[in-house]
N, CA, C and O atoms as a Tripos MOL2 file, in Angstrom:
@<TRIPOS>MOLECULE
protein
  208   207    52     0     0
PROTEIN
NO_CHARGES

@<TRIPOS>ATOM
      1 N           0.8280   -1.1790    0.0000 N.3       1 MET1
      2 CA          0.0000    0.0000    0.0000 C.3       1 MET1
      3 C           0.8790    1.2520    0.0000 C.2       1 MET1
      4 O           0.5910    2.2170   -0.7080 O.2       1 MET1
      5 N           1.9420    1.2320    0.7890 N.am      2 ASN2
      6 CA          2.8190    2.4070    0.8270 C.3       2 ASN2
      7 C           3.4210    2.7000   -0.5450 C.2       2 ASN2
      8 O           3.5850    3.8620   -0.9160 O.2       2 ASN2
      9 N           3.7500    1.6540   -1.2940 N.am      3 GLU3
     10 CA          4.2900    1.8410   -2.6420 C.3       3 GLU3
     11 C           3.2410    2.4720   -3.5570 C.2       3 GLU3
     12 O           3.5590    3.3550   -4.3540 O.2       3 GLU3
     13 N           2.0140    2.0260   -3.4440 N.am      4 SER4
     14 CA          0.9410    2.6010   -4.2580 C.3       4 SER4
     15 C           0.7200    4.0680   -3.9120 C.2       4 SER4
     16 O           0.5360    4.8990   -4.8020 O.2       4 SER4
     17 N           0.7370    4.3820   -2.6340 N.am      5 LEU5
     18 CA          0.5390    5.7700   -2.2170 C.3       5 LEU5
     19 C           1.6910    6.6640   -2.6630 C.2       5 LEU5
     20 O           1.4830    7.8230   -3.0190 O.2       5 LEU5
     21 N           2.8980    6.1240   -2.6410 N.am      6 SER6
     22 CA          4.0600    6.9380   -3.0230 C.3       6 SER6
     23 C           4.1730    7.1010   -4.5320 C.2       6 SER6
     24 O           4.9980    7.8850   -5.0010 O.2       6 SER6
     25 N           3.3620    6.3760   -5.3070 N.am      7 SER7
     26 CA          3.4230    6.4760   -6.7710 C.3       7 SER7
     27 C           2.8760    7.8050   -7.2820 C.2       7 SER7
     28 O           3.1510    8.1990   -8.4150 O.2       7 SER7
     29 N           2.1020    8.4920   -6.4460 N.am      8 GLY8
     30 CA          1.5200    9.7630   -6.8610 C.3       8 GLY8
     31 C           0.1080    9.6340   -7.3990 C.2       8 GLY8
     32 O          -0.5380   10.6420   -7.6850 O.2       8 GLY8
     33 N          -0.3790    8.4180   -7.5410 N.am      9 VAL9
     34 CA         -1.7470    8.2020   -8.0140 C.3       9 VAL9
     35 C          -2.7160    8.7040   -6.9500 C.2       9 VAL9
     36 O          -2.5100    8.4710   -5.7590 O.2       9 VAL9
     37 N          -3.7560    9.3840   -7.3720 N.am     10 LYS10
     38 CA         -4.7700    9.9070   -6.4620 C.3      10 LYS10
     39 C          -6.1200    9.3010   -6.8190 C.2      10 LYS10
     40 O          -6.5380    9.3350   -7.9770 O.2      10 LYS10
     41 N          -6.7880    8.7570   -5.8380 N.am     11 GLY11
     42 CA         -8.1110    8.1990   -6.0770 C.3      11 GLY11
     43 C          -8.7800    7.8440   -4.7650 C.2      11 GLY11
     44 O          -8.1260    7.4150   -3.8150 O.2      11 GLY11
     45 N         -10.0910    8.0270   -4.7240 N.am     12 ALA12
     46 CA        -10.8320    7.7530   -3.4960 C.3      12 ALA12
     47 C         -10.7090    6.2900   -3.0890 C.2      12 ALA12
     48 O         -10.5810    5.9890   -1.9020 O.2      12 ALA12
     49 N         -10.7470    5.3840   -4.0510 N.am     13 ARG13
     50 CA        -10.6470    3.9570   -3.7330 C.3      13 ARG13
     51 C          -9.2990    3.6390   -3.0920 C.2      13 ARG13
     52 O          -9.2460    2.9110   -2.1000 O.2      13 ARG13
     53 N          -8.2170    4.1720   -3.6430 N.am     14 LEU14
     54 CA         -6.8750    3.9330   -3.0980 C.3      14 LEU14
     55 C          -6.7840    4.4490   -1.6650 C.2      14 LEU14
     56 O          -6.3030    3.7410   -0.7800 O.2      14 LEU14
     57 N          -7.2380    5.6670   -1.4340 N.am     15 PHE15
     58 CA         -7.1390    6.2350   -0.0940 C.3      15 PHE15
     59 C          -8.0760    5.5430    0.8890 C.2      15 PHE15
     60 O          -7.7630    5.4370    2.0750 O.2      15 PHE15
     61 N          -9.2210    5.0730    0.4050 N.am     16 ASN16
     62 CA        -10.1160    4.3260    1.2760 C.3      16 ASN16
     63 C          -9.4570    3.0160    1.7000 C.2      16 ASN16
     64 O          -9.4880    2.6550    2.8760 O.2      16 ASN16
     65 N          -8.8690    2.3140    0.7530 N.am     17 GLN17
     66 CA         -8.1970    1.0530    1.0760 C.3      17 GLN17
     67 C          -7.0260    1.2960    2.0250 C.2      17 GLN17
     68 O          -6.8330    0.5370    2.9750 O.2      17 GLN17
     69 N          -6.2470    2.3420    1.7790 N.am     18 ALA18
     70 CA         -5.1290    2.6660    2.6560 C.3      18 ALA18
     71 C          -5.6240    2.9630    4.0680 C.2      18 ALA18
     72 O          -5.0130    2.5400    5.0490 O.2      18 ALA18
     73 N          -6.7260    3.6860    4.1630 N.am     19 GLY19
     74 CA         -7.2920    4.0100    5.4710 C.3      19 GLY19
     75 C          -7.7320    2.7790    6.2230 C.2      19 GLY19
     76 O          -7.4760    2.6560    7.4210 O.2      19 GLY19
     77 N          -8.3910    1.8690    5.5380 N.am     20 MET20
     78 CA         -8.8510    0.6380    6.1870 C.3      20 MET20
     79 C          -7.6730   -0.2140    6.6490 C.2      20 MET20
     80 O          -7.6930   -0.7590    7.7530 O.2      20 MET20
     81 N          -6.6580   -0.3290    5.8180 N.am     21 ILE21
     82 CA         -5.4740   -1.1150    6.1830 C.3      21 ILE21
     83 C          -4.7620   -0.4890    7.3740 C.2      21 ILE21
     84 O          -4.4350   -1.1800    8.3390 O.2      21 ILE21
     85 N          -4.5250    0.8090    7.3120 N.am     22 HIS22
     86 CA         -3.8060    1.4800    8.4030 C.3      22 HIS22
     87 C          -4.5930    1.4330    9.7120 C.2      22 HIS22
     88 O          -3.9990    1.2920   10.7810 O.2      22 HIS22
     89 N          -5.9030    1.5460    9.6440 N.am     23 GLN23
     90 CA         -6.6990    1.4520   10.8740 C.3      23 GLN23
     91 C          -6.5990    0.0570   11.4840 C.2      23 GLN23
     92 O          -6.6220   -0.0920   12.7050 O.2      23 GLN23
     93 N          -6.4880   -0.9530   10.6430 N.am     24 ALA24
     94 CA         -6.4290   -2.3310   11.1350 C.3      24 ALA24
     95 C          -5.0750   -2.6690   11.7640 C.2      24 ALA24
     96 O          -5.0090   -3.4900   12.6800 O.2      24 ALA24
     97 N          -3.9910   -2.0420   11.2800 N.am     25 ILE25
     98 CA         -2.6620   -2.4510   11.7420 C.3      25 ILE25
     99 C          -1.9380   -1.4370   12.6080 C.2      25 ILE25
    100 O          -0.9380   -1.7720   13.2430 O.2      25 ILE25
    101 N          -2.4260   -0.2020   12.6470 N.am     26 SER26
    102 CA         -1.6550    0.8180   13.3500 C.3      26 SER26
    103 C          -2.5520    1.9020   13.9450 C.2      26 SER26
    104 O          -3.4400    2.4170   13.2660 O.2      26 SER26
    105 N          -2.3250    2.2420   15.1910 N.am     27 PRO27
    106 CA         -3.1150    3.3070   15.8230 C.3      27 PRO27
    107 C          -2.4930    4.6960   15.6470 C.2      27 PRO27
    108 O          -2.7600    5.5870   16.4540 O.2      27 PRO27
    109 N          -1.6730    4.9010   14.6160 N.am     28 ASN28
    110 CA         -0.9310    6.1560   14.4720 C.3      28 ASN28
    111 C          -1.7330    7.3070   13.8780 C.2      28 ASN28
    112 O          -1.2050    8.4120   13.7460 O.2      28 ASN28
    113 N          -2.9800    7.0820   13.5210 N.am     29 GLY29
    114 CA         -3.8070    8.1620   12.9830 C.3      29 GLY29
    115 C          -3.7850    8.2850   11.4790 C.2      29 GLY29
    116 O          -4.5940    9.0200   10.9150 O.2      29 GLY29
    117 N          -2.8820    7.5870   10.8100 N.am     30 LYS30
    118 CA         -2.8300    7.6780    9.3540 C.3      30 LYS30
    119 C          -4.1040    7.1470    8.7140 C.2      30 LYS30
    120 O          -4.5630    7.6730    7.7000 O.2      30 LYS30
    121 N          -4.6730    6.1050    9.3090 N.am     31 GLY31
    122 CA         -5.8900    5.5210    8.7500 C.3      31 GLY31
    123 C          -7.0070    6.5350    8.6440 C.2      31 GLY31
    124 O          -7.6520    6.6510    7.6030 O.2      31 GLY31
    125 N          -7.2350    7.2660    9.7110 N.am     32 ALA32
    126 CA         -8.2890    8.2840    9.7140 C.3      32 ALA32
    127 C          -7.9920    9.3780    8.6880 C.2      32 ALA32
    128 O          -8.9000    9.8710    8.0200 O.2      32 ALA32
    129 N          -6.7360    9.7500    8.5700 N.am     33 ALA33
    130 CA         -6.3560   10.7870    7.6060 C.3      33 ALA33
    131 C          -6.6120   10.3210    6.1730 C.2      33 ALA33
    132 O          -7.1050   11.0890    5.3480 O.2      33 ALA33
    133 N          -6.2790    9.0720    5.8790 N.am     34 TYR34
    134 CA         -6.5230    8.5400    4.5360 C.3      34 TYR34
    135 C          -8.0170    8.4450    4.2460 C.2      34 TYR34
    136 O          -8.4480    8.7270    3.1280 O.2      34 TYR34
    137 N          -8.8060    8.0550    5.2320 N.am     35 LEU35
    138 CA        -10.2550    7.9780    5.0360 C.3      35 LEU35
    139 C         -10.8560    9.3670    4.8090 C.2      35 LEU35
    140 O         -11.7690    9.5240    3.9980 O.2      35 LEU35
    141 N         -10.3490   10.3630    5.5170 N.am     36 ARG36
    142 CA        -10.8130   11.7430    5.2930 C.3      36 ARG36
    143 C         -10.4740   12.1940    3.8830 C.2      36 ARG36
    144 O         -11.2910   12.8310    3.2170 O.2      36 ARG36
    145 N          -9.2640   11.8640    3.4240 N.am     37 THR37
    146 CA         -8.8520   12.2410    2.0720 C.3      37 THR37
    147 C          -9.7620   11.5930    1.0410 C.2      37 THR37
    148 O         -10.1670   12.2400    0.0750 O.2      37 THR37
    149 N         -10.0860   10.3160    1.2390 N.am     38 ALA38
    150 CA        -10.9870    9.6200    0.3150 C.3      38 ALA38
    151 C         -12.3510   10.3050    0.2830 C.2      38 ALA38
    152 O         -12.9250   10.4990   -0.7890 O.2      38 ALA38
    153 N         -12.8660   10.6680    1.4440 N.am     39 ALA39
    154 CA        -14.1710   11.3290    1.5230 C.3      39 ALA39
    155 C         -14.1420   12.7140    0.8850 C.2      39 ALA39
    156 O         -15.1220   13.1330    0.2690 O.2      39 ALA39
    157 N         -13.0300   13.4250    1.0270 N.am     40 GLU40
    158 CA        -12.9100   14.7440    0.4090 C.3      40 GLU40
    159 C         -12.8530   14.6290   -1.1150 C.2      40 GLU40
    160 O         -13.4050   15.4700   -1.8250 O.2      40 GLU40
    161 N         -12.1890   13.5950   -1.6110 N.am     41 MET41
    162 CA        -12.0790   13.3950   -3.0560 C.3      41 MET41
    163 C         -13.4330   13.0410   -3.6630 C.2      41 MET41
    164 O         -13.7850   13.5180   -4.7410 O.2      41 MET41
    165 N         -14.1830   12.2040   -2.9620 N.am     42 ASN42
    166 CA        -15.4770   11.7660   -3.4550 C.3      42 ASN42
    167 C         -16.3660   11.4220   -2.2650 C.2      42 ASN42
    168 O         -16.3190   10.2990   -1.7630 O.2      42 ASN42
    169 N         -17.1690   12.3690   -1.8140 N.am     43 PRO43
    170 CA        -18.0130   12.1420   -0.6380 C.3      43 PRO43
    171 C         -18.9960   10.9830   -0.7910 C.2      43 PRO43
    172 O         -19.5080   10.4730    0.2050 O.2      43 PRO43
    173 N         -19.2610   10.5670   -2.0120 N.am     44 HIS44
    174 CA        -20.2240    9.5000   -2.2630 C.3      44 HIS44
    175 C         -19.5400    8.1850   -2.6320 C.2      44 HIS44
    176 O         -20.1960    7.2690   -3.1290 O.2      44 HIS44
    177 N         -18.2390    8.0790   -2.3980 N.am     45 TYR45
    178 CA        -17.4960    6.8900   -2.7950 C.3      45 TYR45
    179 C         -18.1340    5.6140   -2.2650 C.2      45 TYR45
    180 O         -18.3180    4.6620   -3.0240 O.2      45 TYR45
    181 N         -18.4710    5.5710   -1.0010 N.am     46 GLU46
    182 CA        -19.0080    4.3490   -0.4250 C.3      46 GLU46
    183 C         -20.4560    4.0930   -0.8130 C.2      46 GLU46
    184 O         -20.9740    3.0050   -0.5630 O.2      46 GLU46
    185 N         -21.1170    5.0660   -1.4160 N.am     47 ASP47
    186 CA        -22.5050    4.8890   -1.8530 C.3      47 ASP47
    187 C         -22.5950    4.1180   -3.1670 C.2      47 ASP47
    188 O         -23.6680    3.6330   -3.5250 O.2      47 ASP47
    189 N         -21.4830    3.9980   -3.8890 N.am     48 PHE48
    190 CA        -21.4830    3.3760   -5.2050 C.3      48 PHE48
    191 C         -21.5870    1.8540   -5.0860 C.2      48 PHE48
    192 O         -20.8880    1.2270   -4.2900 O.2      48 PHE48
    193 N         -22.4700    1.2840   -5.8920 N.am     49 HIS49
    194 CA        -22.5580   -0.1660   -5.9750 C.3      49 HIS49
    195 C         -23.1660   -0.5460   -7.3190 C.2      49 HIS49
    196 O         -23.8420    0.2580   -7.9600 O.2      49 HIS49
    197 N         -22.9200   -1.7600   -7.7250 N.am     50 VAL50
    198 CA        -23.3850   -2.2280   -9.0340 C.3      50 VAL50
    199 C         -24.3030   -3.4130   -8.8220 C.2      50 VAL50
    200 O         -23.9930   -4.3210   -8.0510 O.2      50 VAL50
    201 N         -25.4220   -3.4000   -9.5020 N.am     51 HIS51
    202 CA        -26.3350   -4.5430   -9.4850 C.3      51 HIS51
    203 C         -26.0890   -5.3530  -10.7310 C.2      51 HIS51
    204 O         -26.1100   -4.8220  -11.8410 O.2      51 HIS51
    205 N         -25.8570   -6.6240  -10.5570 N.am     52 CYS52
    206 CA        -25.6160   -7.5040  -11.7180 C.3      52 CYS52
    207 C         -26.8430   -8.3080  -12.0450 C.2      52 CYS52
    208 O         -26.8290   -9.0990  -12.9870 O.2      52 CYS52
@<TRIPOS>BOND
     1     1     2 1
     2     2     3 1
     3     3     4 2
     4     3     5 am
     5     5     6 1
     6     6     7 1
     7     7     8 2
     8     7     9 am
     9     9    10 1
    10    10    11 1
    11    11    12 2
    12    11    13 am
    13    13    14 1
    14    14    15 1
    15    15    16 2
    16    15    17 am
    17    17    18 1
    18    18    19 1
    19    19    20 2
    20    19    21 am
    21    21    22 1
    22    22    23 1
    23    23    24 2
    24    23    25 am
    25    25    26 1
    26    26    27 1
    27    27    28 2
    28    27    29 am
    29    29    30 1
    30    30    31 1
    31    31    32 2
    32    31    33 am
    33    33    34 1
    34    34    35 1
    35    35    36 2
    36    35    37 am
    37    37    38 1
    38    38    39 1
    39    39    40 2
    40    39    41 am
    41    41    42 1
    42    42    43 1
    43    43    44 2
    44    43    45 am
    45    45    46 1
    46    46    47 1
    47    47    48 2
    48    47    49 am
    49    49    50 1
    50    50    51 1
    51    51    52 2
    52    51    53 am
    53    53    54 1
    54    54    55 1
    55    55    56 2
    56    55    57 am
    57    57    58 1
    58    58    59 1
    59    59    60 2
    60    59    61 am
    61    61    62 1
    62    62    63 1
    63    63    64 2
    64    63    65 am
    65    65    66 1
    66    66    67 1
    67    67    68 2
    68    67    69 am
    69    69    70 1
    70    70    71 1
    71    71    72 2
    72    71    73 am
    73    73    74 1
    74    74    75 1
    75    75    76 2
    76    75    77 am
    77    77    78 1
    78    78    79 1
    79    79    80 2
    80    79    81 am
    81    81    82 1
    82    82    83 1
    83    83    84 2
    84    83    85 am
    85    85    86 1
    86    86    87 1
    87    87    88 2
    88    87    89 am
    89    89    90 1
    90    90    91 1
    91    91    92 2
    92    91    93 am
    93    93    94 1
    94    94    95 1
    95    95    96 2
    96    95    97 am
    97    97    98 1
    98    98    99 1
    99    99   100 2
   100    99   101 am
   101   101   102 1
   102   102   103 1
   103   103   104 2
   104   103   105 am
   105   105   106 1
   106   106   107 1
   107   107   108 2
   108   107   109 am
   109   109   110 1
   110   110   111 1
   111   111   112 2
   112   111   113 am
   113   113   114 1
   114   114   115 1
   115   115   116 2
   116   115   117 am
   117   117   118 1
   118   118   119 1
   119   119   120 2
   120   119   121 am
   121   121   122 1
   122   122   123 1
   123   123   124 2
   124   123   125 am
   125   125   126 1
   126   126   127 1
   127   127   128 2
   128   127   129 am
   129   129   130 1
   130   130   131 1
   131   131   132 2
   132   131   133 am
   133   133   134 1
   134   134   135 1
   135   135   136 2
   136   135   137 am
   137   137   138 1
   138   138   139 1
   139   139   140 2
   140   139   141 am
   141   141   142 1
   142   142   143 1
   143   143   144 2
   144   143   145 am
   145   145   146 1
   146   146   147 1
   147   147   148 2
   148   147   149 am
   149   149   150 1
   150   150   151 1
   151   151   152 2
   152   151   153 am
   153   153   154 1
   154   154   155 1
   155   155   156 2
   156   155   157 am
   157   157   158 1
   158   158   159 1
   159   159   160 2
   160   159   161 am
   161   161   162 1
   162   162   163 1
   163   163   164 2
   164   163   165 am
   165   165   166 1
   166   166   167 1
   167   167   168 2
   168   167   169 am
   169   169   170 1
   170   170   171 1
   171   171   172 2
   172   171   173 am
   173   173   174 1
   174   174   175 1
   175   175   176 2
   176   175   177 am
   177   177   178 1
   178   178   179 1
   179   179   180 2
   180   179   181 am
   181   181   182 1
   182   182   183 1
   183   183   184 2
   184   183   185 am
   185   185   186 1
   186   186   187 1
   187   187   188 2
   188   187   189 am
   189   189   190 1
   190   190   191 1
   191   191   192 2
   192   191   193 am
   193   193   194 1
   194   194   195 1
   195   195   196 2
   196   195   197 am
   197   197   198 1
   198   198   199 1
   199   199   200 2
   200   199   201 am
   201   201   202 1
   202   202   203 1
   203   203   204 2
   204   203   205 am
   205   205   206 1
   206   206   207 1
   207   207   208 2
@<TRIPOS>SUBSTRUCTURE
     1 MET1         2 RESIDUE 1 A MET
     2 ASN2         6 RESIDUE 1 A ASN
     3 GLU3        10 RESIDUE 1 A GLU
     4 SER4        14 RESIDUE 1 A SER
     5 LEU5        18 RESIDUE 1 A LEU
     6 SER6        22 RESIDUE 1 A SER
     7 SER7        26 RESIDUE 1 A SER
     8 GLY8        30 RESIDUE 1 A GLY
     9 VAL9        34 RESIDUE 1 A VAL
    10 LYS10       38 RESIDUE 1 A LYS
    11 GLY11       42 RESIDUE 1 A GLY
    12 ALA12       46 RESIDUE 1 A ALA
    13 ARG13       50 RESIDUE 1 A ARG
    14 LEU14       54 RESIDUE 1 A LEU
    15 PHE15       58 RESIDUE 1 A PHE
    16 ASN16       62 RESIDUE 1 A ASN
    17 GLN17       66 RESIDUE 1 A GLN
    18 ALA18       70 RESIDUE 1 A ALA
    19 GLY19       74 RESIDUE 1 A GLY
    20 MET20       78 RESIDUE 1 A MET
    21 ILE21       82 RESIDUE 1 A ILE
    22 HIS22       86 RESIDUE 1 A HIS
    23 GLN23       90 RESIDUE 1 A GLN
    24 ALA24       94 RESIDUE 1 A ALA
    25 ILE25       98 RESIDUE 1 A ILE
    26 SER26      102 RESIDUE 1 A SER
    27 PRO27      106 RESIDUE 1 A PRO
    28 ASN28      110 RESIDUE 1 A ASN
    29 GLY29      114 RESIDUE 1 A GLY
    30 LYS30      118 RESIDUE 1 A LYS
    31 GLY31      122 RESIDUE 1 A GLY
    32 ALA32      126 RESIDUE 1 A ALA
    33 ALA33      130 RESIDUE 1 A ALA
    34 TYR34      134 RESIDUE 1 A TYR
    35 LEU35      138 RESIDUE 1 A LEU
    36 ARG36      142 RESIDUE 1 A ARG
    37 THR37      146 RESIDUE 1 A THR
    38 ALA38      150 RESIDUE 1 A ALA
    39 ALA39      154 RESIDUE 1 A ALA
    40 GLU40      158 RESIDUE 1 A GLU
    41 MET41      162 RESIDUE 1 A MET
    42 ASN42      166 RESIDUE 1 A ASN
    43 PRO43      170 RESIDUE 1 A PRO
    44 HIS44      174 RESIDUE 1 A HIS
    45 TYR45      178 RESIDUE 1 A TYR
    46 GLU46      182 RESIDUE 1 A GLU
    47 ASP47      186 RESIDUE 1 A ASP
    48 PHE48      190 RESIDUE 1 A PHE
    49 HIS49      194 RESIDUE 1 A HIS
    50 VAL50      198 RESIDUE 1 A VAL
    51 HIS51      202 RESIDUE 1 A HIS
    52 CYS52      206 RESIDUE 1 A CYS
């Protein structure tokens, strides 16, 4: 995940995944920051779903 983040790519999905991973493994606050960034990029990111 750190390699993906350092690549310079910006996207709500990437930051959401980074936030979830960091929250699960580390209490350093990075997880919350990544989740905020994802929400700022696309406030409706988690609302998206596809019906097959």
